[in-house]
BALOBA-1460 file (C-alpha; in Angstrom, 3 decimals):
// residues 96
<rec num="1" residu="x" x="-52.811" y="41.020" z="-132.853"/>
<rec num="2" residu="x" x="-52.659" y="38.567" z="-135.646"/>
<rec num="3" residu="x" x="-55.053" y="38.600" z="-138.532"/>
<rec num="4" residu="x" x="-57.664" y="35.881" z="-138.172"/>
<rec num="5" residu="x" x="-56.637" y="34.388" z="-141.508"/>
<rec num="6" residu="x" x="-55.249" y="31.239" z="-139.957"/>
<rec num="7" residu="x" x="-55.974" y="28.140" z="-141.958"/>
<rec num="8" residu="x" x="-57.998" y="26.596" z="-140.483"/>
<rec num="9" residu="x" x="-59.145" y="29.377" z="-138.181"/>
<rec num="10" residu="x" x="-58.892" y="28.551" z="-134.479"/>
<rec num="11" residu="x" x="-62.136" y="27.857" z="-132.631"/>
<rec num="12" residu="x" x="-63.856" y="30.923" z="-131.136"/>
<rec num="13" residu="x" x="-62.925" y="29.769" z="-127.627"/>
<rec num="14" residu="x" x="-59.207" y="29.946" z="-128.526"/>
<rec num="15" residu="x" x="-59.662" y="33.374" z="-130.099"/>
<rec num="16" residu="x" x="-61.470" y="34.580" z="-126.979"/>
<rec num="17" residu="x" x="-58.629" y="33.374" z="-124.720"/>
<rec num="18" residu="x" x="-56.080" y="35.157" z="-126.932"/>
<rec num="19" residu="x" x="-57.938" y="38.467" z="-127.037"/>
<rec num="20" residu="x" x="-58.760" y="38.291" z="-123.320"/>
<rec num="21" residu="x" x="-55.055" y="37.902" z="-122.611"/>
<rec num="22" residu="x" x="-54.172" y="40.801" z="-124.921"/>
<rec num="23" residu="x" x="-56.728" y="43.106" z="-123.300"/>
<rec num="24" residu="x" x="-55.936" y="42.228" z="-119.689"/>
<rec num="25" residu="x" x="-52.512" y="40.746" z="-118.983"/>
<rec num="26" residu="x" x="-50.402" y="41.545" z="-122.056"/>
<rec num="27" residu="x" x="-51.062" y="45.254" z="-122.007"/>
<rec num="28" residu="x" x="-50.161" y="45.534" z="-118.311"/>
<rec num="29" residu="x" x="-46.649" y="44.186" z="-118.880"/>
<rec num="30" residu="x" x="-44.602" y="47.381" z="-118.982"/>
<rec num="31" residu="x" x="-41.642" y="45.987" z="-120.897"/>
<rec num="32" residu="x" x="-43.875" y="44.589" z="-123.631"/>
<rec num="33" residu="x" x="-46.120" y="47.646" z="-123.688"/>
<rec num="34" residu="x" x="-43.153" y="49.926" z="-124.407"/>
<rec num="35" residu="x" x="-42.207" y="47.782" z="-127.413"/>
<rec num="36" residu="x" x="-45.690" y="47.775" z="-128.969"/>
<rec num="37" residu="x" x="-46.149" y="50.130" z="-131.900"/>
<rec num="38" residu="x" x="-49.413" y="51.628" z="-130.736"/>
<rec num="39" residu="x" x="-50.629" y="53.435" z="-133.855"/>
<rec num="40" residu="x" x="-49.994" y="50.478" z="-136.148"/>
<rec num="41" residu="x" x="-51.537" y="48.058" z="-133.675"/>
<rec num="42" residu="x" x="-54.674" y="50.184" z="-133.277"/>
<rec num="43" residu="x" x="-55.066" y="50.391" z="-137.060"/>
<rec num="44" residu="x" x="-54.579" y="46.639" z="-137.408"/>
<rec num="45" residu="x" x="-57.171" y="45.861" z="-134.728"/>
<rec num="46" residu="x" x="-59.698" y="48.261" z="-136.277"/>
<rec num="47" residu="x" x="-59.159" y="46.572" z="-139.651"/>
<rec num="48" residu="x" x="-59.720" y="43.184" z="-137.997"/>
<rec num="49" residu="x" x="-62.958" y="44.394" z="-136.403"/>
<rec num="50" residu="x" x="-64.242" y="45.813" z="-139.678"/>
<rec num="51" residu="x" x="-63.473" y="42.884" z="-141.953"/>
<rec num="52" residu="x" x="-63.548" y="39.803" z="-139.718"/>
<rec num="53" residu="x" x="-65.568" y="40.455" z="-136.562"/>
<rec num="54" residu="x" x="-68.587" y="42.279" z="-137.986"/>
<rec num="55" residu="x" x="-71.979" y="41.695" z="-136.392"/>
<rec num="56" residu="x" x="-74.082" y="42.527" z="-139.461"/>
<rec num="57" residu="x" x="-72.667" y="41.691" z="-142.884"/>
<rec num="58" residu="x" x="-71.508" y="45.081" z="-144.249"/>
<rec num="59" residu="x" x="-71.560" y="44.102" z="-147.937"/>
<rec num="60" residu="x" x="-75.056" y="45.370" z="-148.786"/>
<rec num="61" residu="x" x="-74.928" y="48.644" z="-146.842"/>
<rec num="62" residu="x" x="-71.360" y="49.831" z="-147.327"/>
<rec num="63" residu="x" x="-69.834" y="47.740" z="-150.078"/>
<rec num="64" residu="x" x="-67.162" y="46.481" z="-147.658"/>
<rec num="65" residu="x" x="-66.438" y="42.879" z="-148.624"/>
<rec num="66" residu="x" x="-66.232" y="40.867" z="-145.402"/>
<rec num="67" residu="x" x="-63.432" y="38.345" z="-144.971"/>
<rec num="68" residu="x" x="-63.209" y="35.079" z="-143.140"/>
<rec num="69" residu="x" x="-66.295" y="33.566" z="-144.728"/>
<rec num="70" residu="x" x="-64.463" y="30.492" z="-145.999"/>
<rec num="71" residu="x" x="-64.873" y="28.615" z="-142.718"/>
<rec num="72" residu="x" x="-67.017" y="28.539" z="-139.627"/>
<rec num="73" residu="x" x="-67.603" y="31.936" z="-138.029"/>
<rec num="74" residu="x" x="-68.080" y="32.559" z="-134.330"/>
<rec num="75" residu="x" x="-71.737" y="32.934" z="-133.375"/>
<rec num="76" residu="x" x="-73.165" y="36.372" z="-132.584"/>
<rec num="77" residu="x" x="-72.561" y="36.099" z="-128.821"/>
<rec num="78" residu="x" x="-68.934" y="35.093" z="-129.441"/>
<rec num="79" residu="x" x="-68.517" y="37.979" z="-131.909"/>
<rec num="80" residu="x" x="-69.756" y="40.433" z="-129.257"/>
<rec num="81" residu="x" x="-67.283" y="39.039" z="-126.716"/>
<rec num="82" residu="x" x="-64.373" y="39.077" z="-129.161"/>
<rec num="83" residu="x" x="-65.177" y="42.647" z="-130.201"/>
<rec num="84" residu="x" x="-65.431" y="43.738" z="-126.573"/>
<rec num="85" residu="x" x="-61.951" y="42.456" z="-125.732"/>
<rec num="86" residu="x" x="-60.440" y="43.869" z="-128.916"/>
<rec num="87" residu="x" x="-61.969" y="47.276" z="-128.178"/>
<rec num="88" residu="x" x="-60.722" y="47.105" z="-124.569"/>
<rec num="89" residu="x" x="-57.251" y="46.352" z="-125.922"/>
<rec num="90" residu="x" x="-57.461" y="49.387" z="-128.246"/>
<rec num="91" residu="x" x="-58.714" y="51.596" z="-125.421"/>
<rec num="92" residu="x" x="-55.794" y="50.604" z="-123.229"/>
<rec num="93" residu="x" x="-53.320" y="51.221" z="-126.038"/>
<rec num="94" residu="x" x="-54.722" y="54.707" z="-126.545"/>
<rec num="95" residu="x" x="-55.147" y="55.663" z="-122.898"/>
<rec num="96" residu="x" x="-51.690" y="54.651" z="-121.613"/>
């Protein structure tokens, strides 16, 4: 997946469509799946979750400086949905 550092960032609805596709249809395509570097992709998605799609700002508790604050962020419900599809994508990468 791409880093959500697009300028300007796409609306949450576009991000949701992208991550839904990655977690459902993309991963089931055998020819594409075999070409995906699983370890690197899992690490990239986990980085994206930690820095961009956090639910509670991690700055005060962990010192992790969140990214993506320079524009509008998805609301909490959208964050939960985006995280769910990203985690489903990671699960499928690991389990296959």
